C-alpha positions in Angstrom: 37.7 -26.4 -19.0 37.4 -22.7 -19.5 40.4 -20.9 -18.0 39.5 -17.2 -16.6 41.1 -15.7 -19.5 39.3 -17.7 -22.2 35.6 -16.8 -20.7 37.5 -13.1 -20.2 38.1 -13.8 -24.5 34.5 -15.4 -25.1 33.2 -12.5 -23.0 34.7 -10.1 -25.3 33.7 -11.5 -28.5 29.9 -11.8 -27.5 30.3 -8.3 -26.7 31.7 -7.6 -30.1 28.9 -9.7 -32.4 26.2 -7.8 -31.0 28.0 -4.4 -31.2 28.3 -5.6 -34.5 24.4 -5.8 -35.1 23.1 -2.9 -32.5 19.4 -2.5 -34.4 19.4 -6.1 -34.5 20.4 -5.9 -30.6 18.0 -3.6 -30.3 14.8 -4.9 -31.3 15.6 -8.3 -29.8 16.0 -7.0 -26.0 13.2 -4.8 -26.6 10.6 -7.6 -25.8 13.1 -7.7 -22.3 12.1 -4.0 -21.7 8.5 -4.0 -22.2 8.4 -7.2 -19.7 10.9 -6.0 -16.9 9.4 -2.6 -17.5 5.8 -3.9 -17.0 6.5 -5.9 -14.3 8.6 -3.3 -12.6 6.2 -1.0 -12.5 3.4 -2.4 -11.6 5.0 -3.9 -8.7 5.6 -1.1 -7.4 2.9 1.0 -8.4 0.5 -1.8 -6.9 3.0 -2.2 -3.6 3.7 1.8 -2.7 -0.7 2.3 -2.9 -1.2 -1.2 -1.5 1.4 0.8 2.2 0.1 4.3 1.8 -4.1 2.3 1.9 -2.7 -0.2 4.7 -0.5 2.3 6.4 -3.3 5.3 6.5 -6.0 2.0 7.8 -3.3 0.6 10.3 -2.8 4.1 11.6 -6.2 4.7 12.4 -8.0 1.5 12.8 -5.9 -1.0 12.9 -5.3 -2.2 16.7 -8.8 -1.2 17.6 -12.3 -2.6 17.7 -15.6 -0.1 16.4 -18.9 -1.3 19.1 -22.3 -0.3 17.8 -25.1 -0.5 19.3 -28.4 -1.5 18.1 -30.5 -1.7 21.3 -33.2 -3.8 23.0 -36.5 -2.4 23.9 -35.5 -1.8 27.9 -32.1 -0.6 27.1 -30.8 1.7 24.3 -27.1 1.9 24.9 -24.5 1.7 27.2 -23.3 3.6 30.2 -20.7 5.5 31.2 -19.8 2.5 33.8 -20.6 -0.2 31.8 -17.9 2.1 29.3 -15.3 2.1 32.3 -15.9 -1.9 33.1 -15.1 -2.7 29.3 -11.4 -0.3 29.4 -10.7 -3.0 32.5 -10.3 -5.9 30.4 -7.6 -7.8 29.5 -5.1 -6.0 26.6 -8.1 -2.4 26.7 -5.9 0.6 26.8 -9.0 3.2 26.9 -12.5 2.9 25.4 -13.9 6.4 23.9 -17.6 6.6 23.4 -18.3 7.9 19.3 -21.0 10.1 19.6 -22.8 12.0 16.2 -24.2 15.8 16.6 -26.5 16.5 13.9 -25.8 19.6 13.4 -24.8 22.8 11.9 -22.1 25.0 12.7 -22.0 29.2 12.3 -18.9 31.1 11.9 -18.9 34.7 11.6 -23.0 34.2 10.7 -21.7 31.7 8.2 -23.1 28.6 8.8 -21.0 25.4 7.5 -23.5 22.4 7.3 -20.8 20.0 5.5 -18.3 20.2 8.7 -19.6 16.8 10.9 -19.2 17.0 14.6 -18.6 13.8 17.1 -18.7 13.7 21.0 -15.3 12.3 22.0 -13.6 11.8 25.1 -9.9 12.3 26.0 -9.0 8.4 25.1 -9.7 9.6 21.6 -6.3 11.6 21.3 -4.0 9.3 22.1 -1.9 9.8 19.5 -0.3 12.8 20.8 1.1 13.5 17.5 -2.1 13.7 15.8 -2.7 17.3 17.4 -1.0 20.1 15.3 -1.4 22.8 17.5 -3.2 23.8 20.8 -4.5 21.5 22.2 -6.1 17.7 22.3 -9.2 18.0 24.9 -8.7 16.8 28.3 -10.8 14.7 31.4 -11.2 18.5 32.8 -13.4 18.9 29.5 -16.1 15.8 29.9 -18.5 17.1 32.6 -20.7 18.6 30.0 -20.6 22.1 31.4 -17.2 23.0 29.3 -17.4 24.3 26.2 -14.1 23.7 24.4 -13.8 21.7 20.5 -10.6 20.7 18.6 -11.2 20.9 14.8 -9.3 18.9 12.1 -7.1 20.7 9.8 -10.0 21.2 6.5 -12.3 22.5 9.0 -9.4 25.2 10.3 -9.1 26.0 6.1 -12.6 26.1 5.8 -13.7 28.6 8.2 -10.2 30.6 9.4 -8.7 30.2 5.9 -5.0 31.4 6.4 -6.3 33.1 10.0 -4.9 31.1 13.7 -8.4 29.6 14.3 -7.0 29.0 18.4 -8.9 30.4 21.2 -11.1 31.9 18.2 -15.3 31.0 19.1 -17.4 28.8 16.3 -21.3 28.0 17.8 -22.5 24.6 17.3 -26.0 23.3 18.5 -26.2 27.1 19.9 -23.6 27.4 22.3 -20.6 29.4 21.4 -16.9 26.4 21.9 -13.5 27.8 22.1 -10.9 26.1 19.8 -8.2 24.9 21.5 -6.1 22.6 19.4 -6.3 21.5 15.9 -5.6 18.3 14.7 -4.9 16.3 11.4 -8.1 15.5 9.6 -8.9 11.3 9.4 -7.9 10.7 12.1 -10.1 7.6 13.5 -11.8 6.2 10.5 -14.7 5.0 12.9 -15.9 8.5 12.5 -15.8 8.5 8.8 -18.5 5.0 9.3 -20.8 7.7 11.1 -21.7 10.2 9.7 -23.6 10.0 5.9 -22.0 13.2 4.6 -18.7 12.3 4.8 -18.1 12.4 0.8 -18.9 15.5 0.8 -18.1 17.1 4.5 -15.7 20.3 4.9 -13.9 18.9 8.0 -14.4 17.9 11.6 -15.2 19.2 15.0 -14.6 17.4 17.9 -16.2 18.3 21.4 -16.9 16.4 24.5 -18.8 13.7 24.4 -21.0 14.8 27.0 -21.4 17.7 25.8 -22.7 16.1 22.7 -25.2 13.6 24.7 -27.1 16.7 26.4 -27.5 18.5 22.2 -28.5 15.0 21.4 -31.3 14.5 24.4 -29.7 11.2 25.3 -27.6 9.5 28.3 -26.9 6.4 27.0 -24.0 5.6 24.6 -24.4 3.7 21.2 -21.1 4.3 19.9 -17.5 3.4 21.4 -14.1 2.5 19.7 -11.7 0.2 22.1 -8.2 1.0 21.8 -6.7 -2.3 22.2 -2.7 -2.8 24.2 -1.5 -5.5 22.3 -2.9 -5.7 17.9 -1.8 -9.8 17.8 -4.5 -10.4 21.2 -7.4 -8.5 19.6 -9.5 -11.4 18.5 -9.4 -12.7 22.5 -10.1 -9.3 23.5 -13.1 -9.1 20.3 -13.7 -12.4 22.2 -14.3 -10.8 26.1 -15.3 -7.6 24.9 -18.5 -9.6 23.4 -19.1 -11.3 26.1 -19.5 -8.4 28.3 -22.0 -6.3 26.2 -23.9 -9.9 25.7 -24.2 -9.9 29.2 -25.3 -6.2 29.1 -28.4 -6.2 26.8 -29.4 -10.4 28.9 -27.6 -12.1 25.9 -30.5 -10.3 23.5 -30.2 -11.3 19.9 -29.1 -8.4 17.2 -28.4 -5.7 20.0 -25.0 -5.0 19.2 -21.8 -5.4 16.5 -18.5 -5.3 17.3 -15.9 -4.4 14.1 -13.0 -5.4 13.3 -10.9 -2.9 11.8 -7.9 -5.3 12.3 -9.7 -7.6 9.9 -9.9 -5.5 7.0 -6.7 -4.4 7.4 -6.1 -8.6 7.0 -8.1 -9.3 4.0 -6.6 -5.5 2.5 -3.5 -7.0 2.5 -3.9 -10.3 1.0 -6.1 -8.9 -1.6 -3.0 -7.1 -2.7 -0.3 -9.3 -2.5 -3.1 -11.4 -5.1 -3.4 -8.9 -7.5 0.6 -7.8 -7.1 1.3 -11.5 -7.9 -1.9 -11.7 -11.3 0.2 -8.4 -12.3 3.5 -9.8 -12.6 1.7 -13.0 -13.9 0.2 -10.9 -17.4 3.3 -8.5 -17.3 5.8 -11.8 -17.3 3.7 -13.0 -20.5 5.5 -10.1 -22.5 8.8 -11.4 -20.8 7.8 -15.0 -22.5 7.6 -13.2 -26.0 11.0 -11.4 -25.3 12.5 -14.5 -24.6 11.6 -16.0 -28.1 12.9 -13.5 -29.8 16.5 -13.6 -27.9 16.0 -17.3 -28.9 15.1 -16.2 -32.9 17.9 -14.1 -33.3 20.4 -16.5 -31.7 19.5 -19.2 -34.1 19.6 -16.3 -36.9 23.1 -15.4 -35.5 24.1 -19.3 -35.7 23.2 -19.8 -39.3 24.8 -16.2 -40.1 28.3 -17.6 -38.4 28.2 -21.1 -39.7 31.8 -20.9 -41.0 33.0 -18.9 -38.4 31.6 -21.5 -36.2 33.3 -24.2 -38.0 36.5 -22.5 -38.0 36.6 -22.4 -35.0 36.6 -26.0 -34.4 39.1 -26.3 -37.0 41.5 -24.4 -35.1 40.9 -26.7 -32.0 38.1 -24.3 -30.2 35.7 -27.1 -28.4 32.1 -27.6 -28.3 31.6 -26.8 -24.5 33.6 -22.8 -25.8 31.2 -22.1 -28.5 27.7 -22.9 -26.2 29.2 -20.6 -23.6 29.8 -18.0 -26.3 26.3 -18.0 -27.6 24.9 -18.2 -24.4 26.5 -15.0 -23.0 26.0 -13.4 -25.6 22.0 -14.2 -25.0 22.4 -13.7 -22.0 24.3 -10.2 -21.9 21.3 -9.3 -24.6 18.7 -10.3 -21.9 20.4 -8.5 -19.1 21.2 -5.1 -21.0 17.2 -5.9 -21.8 16.7 -6.1 -18.0 18.4 -2.6 -17.1 16.9 -1.0 -19.7 13.5 -1.8 -18.6 14.2 -1.8 -14.4 15.0 2.1 -15.3 12.2 2.4 -17.5 10.0 0.8 -15.0 10.6 3.0 -11.7 10.6 6.1 -14.2 6.9 5.2 -14.9 6.0 4.4 -10.9 7.8 7.8 -10.5 5.5 9.2 -12.5 2.8 7.6 -11.4 3.6 8.2 -8.1 3.7 12.1 -8.9 -0.1 11.2 -10.4 -1.7 9.7 -7.3 -0.1 11.4 -4.5 1.6 8.7 -3.2 5.2 8.1 -1.5 7.2 6.9 -4.0 9.9 3.8 -2.7 12.4 2.2 -4.8 11.0 -1.7 -4.5 14.3 -4.1 -3.7 12.2 -7.1 -4.1 10.6 -5.5 -7.4 14.6 -4.9 -9.0 16.1 -8.2 -7.6 13.3 -9.9 -9.5 13.4 -7.9 -12.9 17.4 -8.9 -12.6 16.2 -12.7 -11.6 13.5 -12.5 -14.4 16.2 -11.2 -16.9 19.2 -13.6 -16.5 16.8 -17.0 -16.0 15.2 -16.1 -20.0 18.8 -15.6 -21.4 19.0 -18.2 -19.9 16.4 -20.5 -21.1 16.3 -18.9 -24.4 19.9 -18.8 -25.3 20.3 -22.6 -24.4 19.3 -24.3 -28.0 21.1 -22.0 -30.0 23.9 -22.2 -28.1 23.8 -26.1 -28.5 23.0 -26.4 -31.6 26.1 -24.4 -32.7 27.7 -25.9 -30.5 27.7 -29.5 -32.6 27.8 -28.2 -35.9 30.2 -30.7 -37.3 33.6 -28.1 -38.3 34.0 -30.0 -42.2 30.2 -29.1 -42.6 30.2 -25.6 -41.4 33.6 -25.2 -43.4 31.5 -26.0 -46.8 28.3 -23.9 -45.8 27.7 -20.4 -47.5 
């Protein structure tokens, strides 16, 4: 039976034996270092990339539905009254029309064809932290006769460079619009689906949706975002909205389509979780190789120290003590390699975060997984050599040369 003093002495002997063969010990740990480093870096990189992507999707789309109207020969879109009815459906927070305005923007005689113009109502600006300067569009701006706009930061940088855009004027569709606010870019993922030129766009300008309808020469709405109060009930809300819109079009087939952004977030979350597991499994192969290296080194160590083992047994050392010593050596080697691998993996993750311009944070779960893998590999692959050492016959061991 091992006591504390004997355990400490066994630990010290294991450390001395590792130090006595520094190069061999390092080469043995190299497989663990590479394996753990790969697991840590892959899981961490995938993790913060996923968090960034899902965070953007959640902030601009989750908790909302996009209603796209294809219409029928007798009804082209939804009216303001019908949107008001949708806003009264249970769990609906508000509704924001989406009007695509095909026009150019002019500032100081310069034409900006790649700045996207969108018509929106006041409900689109319900996220007040999106406004960087000035104010959002309000319900008072929605009559169709007031020419004010909110631009995003990309449009501000494109047209105004370092100048303050507030209360400046830009010409949209032949009308002078006063800039009353500046907001963050990509405020709604729905707008990314609405414009073909988004890949090369230079920014967005939001005008009152009634102004957009007048520019397009239409009086009905063919696209709108529906914001919900409780995202957990979004599927029920989707069914209610579908029922209402279907009735509005006399249950005509293919008259509309409603897109649920939360389903995209859910699918992305599932896919990235599977990818993390797959990459972690592939990287774990290196850990298996490292474990085989540890077992090989420990078997060589048992062979080299056969006389030492025989002498210790002859002096009364119990098989359990011998087994514990070699098992400790294996676990210490594996844990040292795992620790270096964790540091190595986090450094790779940090550099990757800088390159990807992503937010870096240490993945505690991945670190704990790295320690667990290291300890497990050391124990599993060190057990057979330790068992072999403990079962050596002392007389045969002393005779060994």
